C-alpha positions as CSV (number, residue, x, y, z in Angstrom):
1,M,-57.0,233.7,-200.0
2,T,-53.3,233.9,-199.2
3,S,-50.5,231.6,-200.3
4,D,-46.8,231.9,-201.0
5,S,-47.6,232.2,-204.7
6,E,-49.0,235.7,-204.1
7,P,-47.1,238.9,-203.3
8,E,-46.3,239.1,-199.6
9,Q,-48.8,241.2,-197.8
10,V,-48.6,241.2,-194.0
11,R,-51.9,241.8,-192.4
12,T,-52.2,242.1,-188.7
13,R,-55.7,243.5,-188.1
14,P,-57.3,241.0,-185.7
15,R,-56.5,242.7,-182.5
16,F,-60.3,242.5,-181.8
17,Q,-60.9,246.2,-181.6
18,P,-64.6,246.5,-182.4
19,S,-65.5,248.8,-185.3
20,T,-68.8,250.5,-185.9
21,L,-70.1,247.4,-187.7
22,G,-68.8,245.1,-184.9
23,L,-70.6,247.2,-182.3
24,V,-73.8,247.0,-184.3
25,G,-73.3,243.3,-184.5
26,V,-73.1,243.1,-180.7
27,A,-76.2,245.3,-180.4
28,F,-78.1,243.0,-182.8
29,A,-77.1,239.9,-180.9
30,A,-80.1,240.1,-178.7
31,M,-82.3,240.5,-181.8
32,A,-80.7,237.4,-183.3
33,V,-82.0,235.3,-180.4
34,T,-85.5,236.4,-181.2
35,L,-85.0,235.7,-184.9
36,L,-83.6,232.3,-184.1
37,L,-86.9,231.4,-182.3
38,L,-88.5,231.4,-185.7
39,Q,-85.9,228.9,-186.9
40,T,-85.3,226.7,-183.9
41,F,-87.1,225.0,-181.1
42,M,-88.2,226.3,-177.7
43,G,-85.1,224.6,-176.3
44,T,-83.0,227.5,-177.6
45,F,-84.7,230.0,-175.3
46,R,-82.5,231.1,-172.4
47,S,-84.4,231.7,-169.2
48,A,-83.0,232.7,-165.8
49,G,-82.6,229.1,-164.7
50,S,-80.6,226.3,-166.2
51,P,-81.4,225.7,-169.8
52,P,-83.4,222.6,-170.7
53,E,-81.6,219.7,-172.2
54,P,-81.4,220.1,-176.0
55,T,-83.6,218.1,-178.3
56,P,-81.9,218.4,-181.7
57,D,-84.1,217.9,-184.8
58,P,-82.7,214.9,-186.8
59,S,-84.3,216.3,-189.9
60,I,-81.9,219.2,-190.2
61,I,-79.6,218.4,-193.1
62,A,-76.4,220.4,-193.8
63,T,-75.9,221.4,-197.4
64,P,-72.4,222.1,-198.7
65,P,-72.2,225.3,-200.8
66,E,-72.0,225.1,-204.6
67,G,-68.6,225.9,-205.9
68,T,-65.8,227.2,-203.6
69,A,-66.5,226.8,-199.8
70,R,-65.3,229.8,-197.9
71,I,-64.0,228.8,-194.4
72,M,-63.1,231.3,-191.7
73,V,-61.1,230.0,-188.7
74,A,-61.7,232.1,-185.6
75,G,-60.0,231.9,-182.3
76,D,-57.0,232.6,-180.1
77,S,-53.4,231.7,-180.1
78,L,-54.2,228.0,-180.8
79,A,-55.7,228.9,-184.1
80,Q,-53.2,231.7,-185.0
81,G,-50.1,229.8,-184.2
82,S,-46.6,231.2,-183.7
83,S,-43.3,231.4,-185.5
84,G,-42.1,228.1,-186.9
85,D,-45.5,226.4,-186.7
86,Y,-47.3,224.6,-189.4
87,T,-50.6,225.4,-187.5
88,W,-53.6,223.2,-187.5
89,R,-55.1,225.5,-190.1
90,Y,-52.4,224.3,-192.5
91,R,-53.1,220.6,-191.7
92,L,-56.8,221.1,-192.2
93,W,-56.4,222.9,-195.5
94,K,-54.0,220.3,-196.7
95,H,-56.4,217.5,-195.8
96,L,-59.3,219.2,-197.5
97,T,-57.4,220.0,-200.7
98,D,-55.8,216.5,-200.8
99,N,-59.4,215.2,-200.8
100,D,-60.4,217.5,-203.7
101,A,-62.4,220.0,-201.6
102,D,-62.6,223.4,-203.2
103,V,-61.9,225.8,-200.3
104,D,-61.0,229.4,-199.7
105,F,-59.8,230.2,-196.2
106,V,-60.9,233.7,-195.4
107,G,-60.2,236.3,-192.7
108,P,-58.6,239.6,-192.0
109,A,-55.1,238.2,-191.2
110,D,-52.6,235.8,-192.5
111,T,-49.7,236.0,-190.0
112,L,-48.4,234.2,-186.9
113,L,-47.0,235.6,-183.7
114,D,-43.3,235.9,-183.3
115,V,-43.0,233.8,-180.1
116,N,-39.8,235.6,-178.9
117,A,-40.5,239.3,-180.0
118,F,-44.3,239.0,-179.5
119,D,-44.8,240.5,-182.9
120,Y,-48.2,239.7,-184.5
121,G,-46.8,240.2,-188.1
122,D,-44.6,237.1,-188.3
123,T,-44.7,235.0,-191.5
124,S,-42.2,232.2,-190.7
125,Y,-44.6,229.3,-191.2
126,A,-42.9,225.9,-191.3
127,E,-44.8,225.5,-194.6
128,P,-46.0,228.8,-196.0
129,G,-47.5,227.3,-199.1
130,F,-51.1,227.2,-198.1
131,D,-54.2,229.5,-197.8
132,R,-53.2,231.3,-194.6
133,D,-56.1,233.7,-194.0
134,H,-57.8,233.6,-190.6
135,Y,-59.4,235.5,-187.8
136,A,-57.4,234.6,-184.8
137,A,-55.0,236.3,-182.4
138,W,-52.9,235.5,-179.3
139,G,-54.6,236.6,-176.1
140,A,-58.1,236.8,-177.7
141,S,-60.9,235.6,-175.4
142,A,-64.3,234.4,-176.6
143,A,-65.7,237.7,-175.4
144,D,-63.2,239.5,-177.6
145,I,-64.0,237.5,-180.6
146,A,-67.8,238.1,-180.1
147,K,-67.1,241.8,-180.4
148,G,-65.5,241.7,-183.8
149,I,-66.9,238.6,-185.5
150,G,-70.0,240.3,-186.9
151,E,-67.9,242.7,-189.0
152,E,-65.5,240.0,-190.1
153,T,-68.3,237.7,-191.1
154,A,-70.0,240.4,-193.0
155,Q,-66.8,241.3,-194.8
156,H,-65.5,237.8,-195.6
157,D,-68.8,236.0,-196.0
158,P,-67.8,232.5,-194.8
159,D,-69.9,229.4,-195.6
160,Y,-68.3,227.7,-192.6
161,L,-67.1,229.3,-189.3
162,L,-64.7,227.2,-187.3
163,L,-64.6,228.7,-183.8
164,M,-62.3,227.5,-181.1
165,A,-62.2,229.9,-178.2
166,G,-62.6,230.2,-174.4
167,T,-59.2,229.3,-173.1
168,N,-58.2,232.8,-172.3
169,D,-61.6,233.5,-170.7
170,L,-60.9,230.6,-168.3
171,V,-57.3,231.5,-167.7
172,T,-58.3,235.1,-166.7
173,G,-60.9,233.9,-164.2
174,S,-64.1,233.5,-166.1
175,E,-66.3,230.6,-165.1
176,P,-67.0,227.9,-167.8
177,E,-70.6,229.0,-168.1
178,E,-69.5,232.6,-168.7
179,A,-67.1,231.4,-171.4
180,L,-69.9,229.4,-173.1
181,E,-72.1,232.5,-173.0
182,H,-69.4,234.4,-174.8
183,V,-69.2,231.6,-177.5
184,R,-73.0,231.9,-177.7
185,D,-72.7,235.6,-178.3
186,A,-70.1,235.1,-181.0
187,V,-72.3,232.6,-182.9
188,S,-75.3,234.9,-182.6
189,T,-73.4,237.9,-183.8
190,A,-71.9,236.1,-186.7
191,R,-75.4,235.1,-187.8
192,V,-76.5,238.7,-187.9
193,A,-74.0,239.1,-190.8
194,R,-74.8,235.8,-192.4
195,G,-77.9,233.8,-191.2
196,N,-77.0,230.6,-192.9
197,V,-73.4,230.2,-191.9
198,Q,-72.6,226.7,-190.8
199,I,-70.6,226.6,-187.6
200,V,-68.2,224.1,-186.0
201,L,-67.2,224.8,-182.3
202,G,-64.0,223.3,-181.1
203,E,-63.5,221.9,-177.7
204,L,-60.8,223.4,-175.5
205,T,-57.7,221.3,-175.2
206,P,-56.3,220.6,-171.7
207,M,-53.2,222.4,-170.3
208,W,-50.1,221.1,-168.6
209,G,-47.4,222.7,-166.4
210,T,-49.3,225.8,-165.5
211,G,-49.0,225.4,-161.7
212,R,-52.8,225.1,-161.5
213,D,-53.5,222.4,-164.0
214,K,-56.1,220.6,-161.9
215,A,-58.3,223.7,-161.5
216,L,-57.9,224.9,-165.1
217,N,-58.5,221.5,-166.6
218,N,-61.6,221.0,-164.5
219,D,-62.9,224.2,-166.0
220,V,-61.9,223.0,-169.5
221,A,-63.7,219.8,-168.9
222,E,-66.8,221.6,-167.7
223,F,-66.7,223.9,-170.7
224,N,-66.4,221.0,-173.1
225,R,-69.3,219.2,-171.4
226,G,-71.5,222.2,-172.0
227,L,-70.5,222.7,-175.7
228,P,-72.7,220.0,-177.3
229,R,-75.7,221.4,-175.4
230,L,-74.9,224.9,-176.5
231,A,-74.5,223.7,-180.1
232,A,-77.9,222.0,-180.0
233,Q,-79.5,225.1,-178.6
234,L,-78.0,227.3,-181.3
235,T,-78.6,224.9,-184.3
236,A,-81.0,226.2,-186.9
237,E,-82.4,224.5,-190.0
238,N,-80.2,226.5,-192.3
239,S,-77.4,227.2,-189.8
240,P,-76.3,224.0,-188.0
241,V,-73.9,224.3,-185.1
242,V,-71.8,221.2,-184.4
243,V,-68.9,220.3,-182.1
244,A,-65.4,219.2,-183.1
245,H,-64.0,216.8,-180.4
246,T,-60.6,218.4,-180.4
247,A,-59.9,217.4,-176.8
248,A,-60.4,213.7,-177.5
249,D,-57.2,211.7,-176.8
250,Y,-55.3,215.1,-176.4
251,A,-52.4,214.6,-174.0
252,P,-50.9,218.1,-173.3
253,A,-47.6,216.8,-172.0
254,D,-47.0,215.3,-175.5
255,D,-49.2,217.4,-177.7
256,N,-48.3,220.9,-176.5
257,W,-44.9,222.7,-176.9
258,D,-45.6,224.7,-173.7
259,T,-48.4,224.9,-171.2
260,T,-51.2,225.6,-173.7
261,H,-50.2,225.7,-177.4
262,P,-50.2,222.7,-179.7
263,N,-47.0,221.3,-181.3
264,A,-47.1,219.3,-184.5
265,R,-48.9,216.4,-182.8
266,G,-51.4,218.6,-181.3
267,E,-52.0,220.4,-184.5
268,L,-52.9,217.1,-186.2
269,R,-55.3,216.2,-183.5
270,I,-57.1,219.5,-183.7
271,A,-57.2,219.5,-187.5
272,A,-58.5,215.9,-187.6
273,A,-61.3,216.7,-185.2
274,F,-62.5,219.6,-187.3
275,A,-62.2,217.5,-190.5
276,D,-64.3,214.8,-188.8
277,A,-66.9,217.3,-187.7
278,L,-67.1,218.9,-191.2
279,D,-67.5,215.5,-192.8
280,G,-69.6,213.7,-190.2
281,F,-72.1,216.4,-189.3
282,L,-72.0,218.8,-192.3
283,D,-71.3,216.5,-195.2
284,F,-68.3,218.4,-196.3
285,G,-64.8,217.1,-197.0
286,A,-63.6,213.7,-195.8
287,P,-62.8,212.1,-192.4
288,Y,-59.2,212.4,-191.3
289,P,-57.4,209.1,-191.8
290,R,-56.5,207.1,-188.7
291,P,-54.1,206.4,-187.2
292,L,-52.9,209.9,-187.3
293,P,-49.5,210.2,-189.1
294,K,-46.3,210.6,-187.1
295,A,-45.4,214.3,-186.7
296,D,-42.0,215.6,-185.8
297,V,-42.0,218.3,-183.2
298,G,-39.7,221.2,-182.5
299,P,-38.2,223.7,-184.9
300,R,-37.8,222.2,-188.4
301,D,-35.0,224.4,-189.6
302,P,-31.6,223.4,-188.4
303,P,-29.2,226.2,-187.3
304,V,-26.3,226.9,-189.6
305,V,-23.4,227.2,-187.1
306,E,-20.1,228.9,-187.5
307,A,-17.2,228.2,-185.2
308,A,-14.1,230.2,-184.5
309,A,-11.3,229.5,-182.1
310,Q,-10.5,232.3,-179.7
311,P,-8.2,232.6,-176.6
312,G,-9.4,230.1,-174.0
313,G,-12.0,228.4,-176.2
314,V,-14.4,228.6,-179.1
315,R,-17.2,230.9,-180.2
316,L,-20.2,229.4,-181.9
317,S,-22.7,231.6,-183.7
318,W,-25.8,231.1,-185.9
319,R,-28.8,233.0,-187.2
320,P,-32.0,232.5,-185.2
321,V,-34.3,229.6,-186.2
322,P,-38.0,230.4,-186.6
323,G,-39.9,229.4,-183.5
324,A,-36.9,228.4,-181.4
325,T,-37.3,229.6,-177.8
326,R,-33.9,228.3,-176.7
327,Y,-30.9,226.3,-177.9
328,K,-28.7,223.6,-176.5
329,V,-25.1,223.0,-177.5
330,L,-23.6,219.5,-177.7
331,Q,-19.8,219.0,-177.6
332,R,-17.6,216.1,-178.5
333,R,-13.8,215.8,-178.6
334,I,-12.8,213.9,-181.7
335,D,-9.0,214.1,-181.7
336,P,-7.0,213.1,-179.7
337,D,-8.7,210.7,-177.3
338,P,-12.2,210.9,-178.7
339,D,-14.9,211.2,-176.0
340,K,-18.7,211.0,-176.0
341,R,-21.0,213.8,-177.0
342,V,-22.3,215.7,-174.0
343,V,-24.9,218.5,-173.6
344,L,-23.2,221.7,-172.2
345,P,-24.9,223.2,-169.2
346,T,-25.2,226.6,-170.8
347,E,-28.4,227.4,-172.8
348,V,-28.9,230.2,-175.4
349,D,-32.2,232.0,-175.4
350,G,-34.2,232.2,-178.6
351,H,-34.4,236.0,-179.3
352,S,-35.5,236.3,-182.9
353,E,-33.7,239.5,-184.1
354,K,-30.1,239.0,-183.1
355,R,-27.5,236.5,-184.2
356,R,-27.2,233.9,-181.4
357,S,-23.8,233.0,-180.0
358,V,-22.1,231.2,-177.2
359,D,-18.5,231.1,-175.9
360,V,-17.4,227.6,-175.0
361,D,-14.4,227.5,-172.7
362,S,-12.5,224.9,-170.6
363,L,-11.3,223.2,-173.8
364,F,-8.0,221.5,-174.3
365,S,-5.8,223.6,-176.5
366,G,-4.9,221.9,-179.7
367,A,-7.7,219.3,-179.5
368,D,-10.2,219.0,-182.3
369,Y,-13.8,219.4,-181.2
370,E,-17.2,218.9,-182.9
371,F,-20.2,221.0,-181.9
372,V,-23.9,220.6,-182.7
373,V,-26.6,223.2,-181.9
374,Q,-30.1,221.9,-181.3
375,P,-33.1,224.3,-181.2
376,Y,-36.0,223.9,-178.9
377,K,-39.5,225.3,-179.0
378,G,-40.5,225.1,-175.4
379,D,-39.9,221.5,-174.4
380,D,-39.8,220.1,-177.9
381,A,-36.4,219.4,-179.5
382,G,-36.0,220.3,-183.2
383,V,-33.7,219.5,-186.0
384,R,-30.0,219.6,-185.0
385,S,-27.4,221.6,-186.9
386,E,-24.8,219.8,-189.0
387,P,-21.7,219.2,-186.8
388,V,-19.1,221.9,-187.0
389,R,-15.5,221.0,-186.3
390,V,-12.9,223.4,-184.8
391,T,-9.5,223.1,-183.3
392,A,-9.3,224.8,-179.9
393,D,-6.8,227.6,-179.4
394,S,-3.5,226.2,-180.7
395,T,-1.2,229.0,-179.7
396,E,2.1,227.5,-178.7
397,P,3.6,228.2,-175.3
398,G,7.1,229.8,-175.3
399,P,10.2,227.9,-174.5
400,P,11.1,227.5,-170.8
401,E,13.9,229.9,-169.8
402,W,16.8,229.6,-167.3
403,V,17.0,225.8,-167.4
404,R,19.7,224.9,-164.9
405,I,20.7,222.5,-162.1
406,T,20.7,223.4,-158.4
407,A,24.0,224.1,-156.6
408,D,24.1,220.6,-155.2
409,R,23.6,219.2,-158.7
410,S,20.6,217.2,-157.6
411,T,17.7,218.8,-159.4
412,L,16.9,220.2,-162.8
413,V,14.9,223.4,-162.5
414,W,13.5,226.0,-164.9
415,A,11.5,229.3,-165.1
416,E,7.8,229.5,-165.8
417,A,6.7,229.5,-169.4
418,P,3.7,231.6,-170.4
419,R,0.5,229.6,-171.1
420,A,2.2,226.3,-170.4
421,T,0.1,223.6,-168.6
422,H,2.9,221.0,-168.2
423,F,6.4,220.2,-169.3
424,A,8.3,217.3,-170.8
425,V,11.9,216.6,-169.7
426,W,14.1,215.1,-172.4
427,R,17.7,213.8,-172.2
428,R,20.4,212.1,-174.2
429,A,23.9,210.9,-173.4
430,L,26.8,213.2,-174.1
431,R,29.5,211.8,-176.4
432,C,32.5,211.3,-174.1
433,E,36.1,210.4,-174.7
434,G,38.0,210.1,-171.5
435,D,37.2,213.1,-169.4
436,E,36.1,215.1,-172.4
437,C,32.3,215.2,-173.2
438,E,30.4,217.0,-175.9
439,P,26.9,217.0,-177.5
440,R,26.3,214.7,-180.4
441,D,25.0,217.5,-182.5
442,G,23.3,220.9,-182.1
443,E,19.8,219.5,-182.5
444,G,17.0,219.2,-179.9
445,P,14.4,216.4,-179.7
446,D,12.7,217.6,-182.9
447,G,15.7,216.8,-185.1
448,G,18.5,215.2,-183.1
449,A,19.1,211.6,-182.6
450,G,19.2,209.7,-179.3
451,W,16.8,211.9,-177.3
452,Q,14.4,210.2,-174.8
453,R,11.5,211.7,-173.0
454,M,12.0,211.0,-169.3
455,E,8.9,212.4,-167.6
456,V,6.0,214.8,-167.9
457,V,6.1,217.3,-165.1
458,N,2.9,219.1,-163.8
459,G,3.0,221.7,-161.1
460,D,6.5,222.2,-159.8
461,R,9.1,223.1,-162.4
462,R,11.8,220.7,-161.2
463,W,13.0,217.2,-161.9
464,P,15.4,215.3,-159.7
465,I,18.8,214.3,-161.2
466,G,20.4,211.2,-159.7
467,A,24.1,210.3,-159.7
468,D,23.4,208.1,-162.8
469,D,21.8,211.0,-164.6
470,R,25.0,212.9,-165.1
471,G,26.9,212.8,-168.4
472,Y,23.7,213.9,-170.3
473,E,22.3,216.9,-171.9
474,Y,18.7,218.0,-171.0
475,V,16.0,220.1,-172.7
476,V,12.6,221.0,-171.3
477,V,9.6,221.4,-173.7
478,A,6.6,223.4,-172.6
479,H,3.1,222.1,-173.5
480,R,-0.2,223.7,-173.5
481,D,-2.6,220.8,-173.3
482,F,-2.1,219.1,-176.7
483,V,0.0,221.9,-178.1
484,E,3.7,221.3,-178.0
485,G,5.9,224.4,-177.7
486,E,9.5,225.1,-178.4
487,A,12.2,223.2,-176.5
488,S,14.6,225.1,-174.2
489,K,18.2,225.4,-175.1
490,P,20.1,222.2,-174.2
491,L,21.8,222.1,-170.8
492,E,24.9,219.9,-170.4
493,V,25.4,218.1,-167.1
494,A,28.9,216.5,-167.3
495,P,29.8,213.6,-165.1
496,E,31.8,214.3,-162.0
């Protein structure tokens, strides 16, 4: 039994390397068939042709164990889960314990797979507070499981074996009938270690987005059609084998986070099917309530984002979120001229070990922006970060130099100002008495009276002065987007 109340102990054994006992179990599998003949019907005998249709004995009654029921979940990645998952193991455990079932989940491992680093020792469960022990690993085929399940059954002594395997057999080219034979071997080998283990076989769930969905899902359907017949053939009076209809109503486009692996909705469907099988066929636990509860998908931990202005834009950074395979960044300008939140075209990958960051450029200097980071696991969007607000680079441009009028006194011109994006031309009338004119004061537009902004100039650094525009003083103010820089020194243009 493993839960978060115990000292952390990472166990990563189930790589399905057969030990001596595991090999003995495989060797005894053939003997197990003979032994089962004493317990079952002639329908369990496998001849060279197609097996006969099963004729299950309705008199077989499953008996729950006295005291604590030991449950071993065996399988592949769908049973192990990956970083950030609840897993269907958790949802089944919670359902059973909520219904007062006394259970101990057993097995050689208690970890997930880090979906980014492909590390089998990950412990970042969405909810770690449950009995996490299992015998499942990413990439395991039913053939792999059959090689090691004898040893694990002998060591962990489960009352119930919940086996969901065969996907990797089909994906790597095995025919459905071959995969079913591997499941048969796994059951037979487990019985060598414990003859009265009660077994629930899970259907394979369909796949989506593989590029060969039709062929694979045809194989999945054929495998699932053969599973009840296999269960009936293997059922013995003291060791029933039943089927959990995990594929019923399973919609991979909605219930998987990638091509194959269940998201929170898929986990619920799988757990509910196993719960129903345990209750309906083996008289253990309780049926899963319907309708199934709503389940939020995607990573559950929101990123905690830090933002810092830098030349040309903003840098956002955050620690990785468990299970996130990628991140999207949403941006909104909030002052001035608020706009709508948009998703930026750049995505950030979900590497688990390094702090994630992204540089956002093409921002208006001096504007206030709000950024949100949303993690995704595959196609499933998770919980967004809290908005983080930052002012884009507010470095002021320098004052325009060499403000003057052209020789024909028709145009105001000035030199380029570093970092300026546009310029504002200001003027105010000189104070004139007769032919003598002078500025009103020594102040520019920031503090002086009577200044008027005449025009905003983009591109060319020039502004035409008409005959009526003489008898004024002028300043040019450089702007960098929304950042106003210093004004130039005033230029007096006396009337002729």
